[in-house]
C-alpha positions as CSV (number, residue, x, y, z in Angstrom):
1,M,-7.6,13.4,18.9
2,K,-9.9,13.5,15.9
3,I,-9.9,11.6,12.6
4,L,-11.3,12.7,9.3
5,T,-11.3,11.2,5.9
6,G,-11.4,12.2,2.2
7,T,-13.1,10.2,-0.5
8,G,-10.0,8.1,-1.3
9,N,-10.9,5.1,1.0
10,P,-13.8,6.0,3.4
11,K,-14.5,2.4,4.3
12,L,-11.0,1.9,5.6
13,A,-11.2,5.2,7.5
14,E,-14.4,4.0,9.2
15,L,-12.7,0.8,10.3
16,I,-9.8,2.7,11.6
17,A,-12.0,5.1,13.6
18,A,-14.0,2.2,15.0
19,S,-10.8,0.5,16.1
20,V,-9.5,3.7,17.7
21,G,-12.9,4.1,19.4
22,V,-13.9,7.5,18.0
23,S,-16.3,8.7,15.3
24,L,-15.1,10.3,12.1
25,C,-15.3,14.1,12.0
26,E,-18.1,15.4,9.8
27,T,-16.6,16.8,6.7
28,N,-18.4,18.2,3.6
29,I,-16.5,17.5,0.3
30,T,-18.1,18.8,-2.9
31,R,-17.1,19.5,-6.4
32,F,-18.1,22.5,-8.4
33,P,-19.4,22.0,-12.0
34,D,-15.9,22.8,-13.4
35,G,-14.3,20.1,-11.2
36,E,-12.9,22.3,-8.4
37,I,-12.9,20.7,-5.0
38,F,-14.4,22.4,-1.9
39,V,-13.9,21.1,1.6
40,K,-15.5,22.2,4.9
41,I,-14.7,20.6,8.2
42,V,-18.0,20.8,10.1
43,D,-16.7,19.7,13.5
44,N,-14.5,22.0,15.6
45,V,-10.8,20.9,15.4
46,R,-9.1,23.9,17.2
47,G,-6.3,22.6,19.3
48,E,-6.8,19.0,18.2
49,D,-4.4,16.3,17.3
50,L,-5.8,15.6,13.8
51,F,-5.3,12.6,11.6
52,I,-6.5,12.9,7.9
53,I,-6.9,9.5,6.1
54,Q,-6.6,9.5,2.4
55,S,-5.3,7.0,-0.1
56,V,-3.9,8.7,-3.2
57,S,-5.2,6.1,-5.7
58,I,-7.9,5.3,-8.3
59,E,-8.0,9.0,-9.3
60,P,-4.7,10.1,-7.8
61,N,-4.8,13.7,-9.1
62,N,-8.2,14.4,-7.5
63,M,-7.3,12.4,-4.3
64,L,-4.1,14.3,-3.8
65,M,-5.7,17.7,-4.4
66,E,-8.5,16.8,-2.0
67,L,-5.9,15.8,0.7
68,L,-4.0,19.1,0.2
69,I,-7.2,21.1,0.6
70,M,-8.2,19.2,3.7
71,I,-4.8,19.8,5.3
72,D,-5.0,23.5,4.5
73,A,-8.5,23.7,5.9
74,A,-7.4,22.0,9.1
75,K,-4.4,24.3,9.5
76,R,-6.6,27.4,9.0
77,A,-9.0,25.9,11.6
78,S,-6.1,25.9,14.2
79,A,-5.6,22.2,14.5
80,K,-2.7,21.6,16.9
81,R,-1.0,18.9,14.8
82,I,-1.9,17.5,11.4
83,T,-0.9,14.0,10.5
84,A,-1.6,12.9,6.9
85,V,-2.3,9.2,6.8
86,L,-1.7,7.8,3.3
87,P,-2.3,4.0,3.3
88,Y,-1.3,4.3,-0.4
89,Y,1.2,7.0,-1.4
90,G,0.4,7.9,-5.0
91,Y,3.2,8.7,-7.5
92,A,5.6,6.6,-5.4
93,R,6.8,4.8,-8.6
94,Q,8.2,8.1,-9.9
95,D,10.9,8.2,-7.2
96,R,14.1,8.9,-9.3
97,K,15.3,10.5,-12.5
98,D,16.2,7.5,-14.6
99,Q,16.1,9.2,-18.0
100,P,16.6,12.7,-19.3
101,R,13.9,15.4,-18.8
102,V,11.7,13.5,-16.4
103,P,10.4,14.6,-13.0
104,I,10.8,13.1,-9.5
105,T,7.1,13.3,-8.8
106,A,7.2,11.4,-5.5
107,K,9.4,14.3,-4.2
108,L,7.0,16.9,-5.6
109,V,4.1,15.2,-3.7
110,A,6.2,15.3,-0.5
111,N,6.9,19.0,-1.0
112,L,3.2,19.7,-1.6
113,L,2.1,17.9,1.6
114,V,4.6,19.8,3.7
115,A,3.7,23.1,2.1
116,A,0.0,22.5,2.7
117,G,0.7,22.2,6.4
118,A,1.2,18.5,7.3
119,N,3.3,18.0,10.5
120,R,3.7,14.3,10.2
121,I,3.1,11.5,7.6
122,I,2.0,7.9,8.1
123,C,2.2,5.5,5.1
124,V,2.2,1.8,4.3
125,D,4.8,0.0,2.2
126,L,6.2,2.8,0.1
127,H,7.3,1.6,-3.3
128,A,10.8,3.0,-2.5
129,Q,11.8,3.4,1.1
130,Q,14.0,6.4,0.3
131,I,10.9,8.4,-0.2
132,Q,11.0,8.9,3.6
133,G,14.0,11.1,2.9
134,F,12.0,13.4,0.7
135,F,10.4,14.8,3.8
136,D,11.8,17.1,6.5
137,I,9.0,16.2,8.8
138,P,8.6,12.8,10.7
139,V,7.5,9.9,8.6
140,D,6.2,6.6,10.1
141,H,6.6,3.9,7.5
142,L,4.4,0.9,8.3
143,Y,4.4,-2.5,6.6
144,G,1.5,-4.7,5.6
145,S,3.6,-7.8,6.2
146,P,2.4,-8.5,9.8
147,V,-1.2,-8.7,8.5
148,I,-0.2,-10.8,5.4
149,V,2.1,-13.2,7.3
150,K,-0.5,-13.9,10.0
151,Y,-2.9,-15.0,7.2
152,L,-0.3,-17.0,5.3
153,R,0.7,-18.9,8.5
154,S,-2.9,-19.9,8.9
155,L,-2.7,-21.8,5.6
156,E,0.1,-24.0,7.0
157,L,1.8,-24.3,3.7
158,K,4.6,-26.9,3.7
159,K,7.9,-26.7,1.8
160,L,7.3,-23.0,1.1
161,V,9.7,-20.9,-1.1
162,V,9.3,-17.1,-1.2
163,V,10.0,-15.7,-4.6
164,S,11.0,-12.2,-5.7
165,P,9.5,-11.4,-9.1
166,D,12.5,-9.2,-9.9
167,A,15.9,-8.2,-8.5
168,G,14.5,-5.0,-6.9
169,G,12.2,-7.0,-4.6
170,L,14.8,-9.4,-3.2
171,K,15.1,-7.6,0.1
172,M,11.3,-7.8,0.6
173,A,11.4,-11.5,-0.4
174,D,14.2,-12.2,2.1
175,S,12.2,-10.5,4.9
176,Y,9.1,-12.6,4.2
177,A,11.2,-15.8,3.9
178,K,12.6,-15.2,7.4
179,M,9.2,-14.5,8.9
180,L,7.8,-17.6,7.3
181,D,10.8,-19.9,7.8
182,A,10.9,-20.5,4.1
183,G,13.4,-20.8,1.3
184,I,14.0,-18.0,-1.2
185,A,14.2,-17.7,-5.0
186,L,14.5,-15.0,-7.6
187,V,12.9,-14.5,-11.0
188,G,14.7,-12.4,-13.6
189,K,12.5,-10.3,-15.9
190,Q,12.7,-8.0,-18.9
191,R,10.1,-5.2,-19.1
192,K,9.0,-4.5,-22.7
193,S,6.4,-1.9,-21.8
194,C,4.5,-0.5,-18.8
195,E,2.1,-3.5,-19.2
196,D,4.1,-6.3,-20.8
197,V,6.8,-8.2,-18.9
198,V,8.8,-11.3,-19.9
199,A,10.2,-13.6,-17.1
200,N,13.2,-15.3,-18.6
201,H,15.2,-17.1,-15.8
202,L,14.8,-18.5,-12.3
203,V,17.4,-18.6,-9.6
204,G,16.5,-21.2,-7.0
205,D,14.8,-24.6,-6.7
206,V,11.0,-24.6,-6.7
207,E,10.2,-28.1,-8.0
208,G,7.6,-29.7,-5.8
209,R,7.4,-26.7,-3.6
210,N,4.6,-24.3,-2.6
211,T,5.7,-20.9,-3.8
212,L,4.8,-17.3,-2.8
213,L,5.5,-14.3,-5.0
214,V,5.8,-11.1,-3.0
215,D,5.8,-7.5,-4.2
216,D,4.7,-4.1,-2.9
217,M,2.0,-3.5,-5.5
218,T,0.4,-4.8,-8.7
219,S,-1.9,-3.1,-11.3
220,T,-1.8,-5.0,-14.6
221,A,-0.4,-8.2,-12.9
222,G,2.1,-8.5,-15.8
223,T,5.1,-9.1,-13.6
224,L,3.4,-11.5,-11.2
225,C,1.7,-13.6,-13.9
226,A,4.9,-13.9,-16.0
227,A,6.8,-15.0,-12.9
228,A,4.0,-17.4,-11.9
229,Q,4.1,-19.1,-15.3
230,L,7.9,-19.5,-15.0
231,L,7.5,-21.1,-11.6
232,A,4.7,-23.5,-12.8
233,D,7.0,-24.5,-15.7
234,A,9.7,-25.2,-13.2
235,G,7.5,-27.7,-11.4
236,A,6.2,-25.6,-8.5
237,Q,3.4,-27.4,-6.6
238,S,1.4,-24.2,-6.1
239,V,1.8,-20.5,-6.8
240,R,0.4,-17.7,-4.6
241,A,1.2,-14.0,-4.6
242,A,1.1,-11.4,-1.9
243,V,1.1,-7.6,-2.4
244,S,0.4,-4.8,0.0
245,H,-1.4,-2.6,-2.6
246,S,-3.7,-3.9,-5.3
247,L,-4.6,-1.5,-8.1
248,L,-5.8,-4.3,-10.3
249,S,-7.3,-3.2,-13.6
250,E,-9.7,-5.2,-15.7
251,K,-6.7,-6.4,-17.8
252,G,-5.0,-7.5,-14.6
253,I,-7.9,-9.5,-13.4
254,I,-8.1,-11.3,-16.7
255,R,-4.4,-12.1,-16.5
256,L,-4.8,-13.3,-12.9
257,K,-7.7,-15.6,-13.8
258,E,-5.7,-17.1,-16.7
259,S,-2.5,-17.5,-14.7
260,P,-1.2,-20.4,-12.5
261,I,-1.7,-18.2,-9.4
262,V,-4.2,-19.8,-7.1
263,E,-4.6,-16.8,-4.8
264,L,-3.6,-13.2,-4.7
265,V,-3.4,-11.9,-1.1
266,T,-3.6,-8.1,-0.7
267,T,-4.8,-5.5,1.8
268,N,-7.5,-2.8,1.8
269,T,-5.1,0.2,1.6
270,I,-6.9,0.8,-1.7
271,T,-10.7,0.5,-2.2
272,Q,-11.1,-2.8,-4.0
273,R,-13.6,-3.3,-6.8
274,D,-15.9,-6.3,-6.7
275,W,-14.6,-8.6,-9.5
276,G,-16.7,-11.6,-8.6
277,N,-16.2,-14.8,-6.7
278,D,-13.7,-16.3,-9.2
279,C,-11.2,-13.4,-9.1
280,K,-8.7,-15.3,-6.8
281,V,-8.2,-12.2,-4.6
282,T,-8.2,-12.3,-0.8
283,V,-8.4,-8.9,0.8
284,L,-7.0,-8.4,4.4
285,S,-7.6,-5.3,6.6
286,V,-4.8,-3.0,7.8
287,A,-7.3,-1.0,9.8
288,D,-6.2,-2.3,13.2
289,L,-2.5,-1.8,12.3
290,L,-3.1,1.9,11.3
291,A,-5.4,2.4,14.3
292,E,-2.7,1.2,16.7
293,A,-0.1,3.5,15.0
294,I,-2.4,6.5,15.3
295,M,-3.1,5.8,19.0
296,R,0.6,5.3,19.8
297,I,1.6,8.5,17.9
298,H,-1.1,10.5,19.7
299,N,0.1,9.1,23.1
300,G,3.8,9.7,22.3
301,Q,4.6,6.0,22.2
302,S,7.0,4.0,20.0
303,V,5.5,2.4,16.8
304,S,8.6,0.2,16.1
305,S,7.0,-2.8,17.9
306,L,4.3,-2.8,15.2
307,F,6.9,-4.2,12.8
308,E,7.5,-7.3,14.9
309,I,5.9,-10.6,13.8
310,K,4.9,-12.8,16.7
311,K,5.4,-16.5,16.3
């Protein structure tokens, strides 16, 4: 088994390799003056079970192209099996044709990965679970919830209510509520643009309760902050939020600082910028989770037990 990484999230890749107990393969990734990407795998990978780690985020077009070229290079170097490990699957929000003359880009990305030569996919908290069906190769879909729930339990929050910030996230909220032995509530929202959201009604009782908003990702924090304000106005004792993927922009950080949210819990599936000590963000590592999945896949073992949350 060998592990190599692109430039999408090298720090996470180093942590994964350390947890597995191997060194990252030496890889040279350069860009020509016109922006073209060149990849050379320095180490011999012939006959190897190869895992390529790349988060398709920050600059998703470059990161995706880099991943495709790495897969092609590995295939031409006669790797026995190539597993693309995407802690964050870029373009996942474009998963359906919801208006005329628009693409299903998440499906296009799946086609590209398979065409490049990937034999297996590992990903974490897809924006839409049906993306697994876009592939005709095995997909291991992991969840960040075991890592996040372990941290939340350490806070020993009493009278906790898990809140979905929209109707689409109710299934995730229900899952967290069961794991945390908490109540559940729902916020209804109206999206006015890709950045502006209005939270206009609340289903459930949160007065005097500690509340936890859960979602798969956030970028501008519009949905979370609008929902948090509604919860605060309804008498919530505290408001926290938990997301697997944080793509926070500067606008999102400003909103977060000005919102009633006391803490945003996320993971390192995406390289996090240093926003300062007052940014309210707690970053947890999914390196051990991904490392365990990689070792089990390499050894032909089941990964389903990774989804279990121990009391």
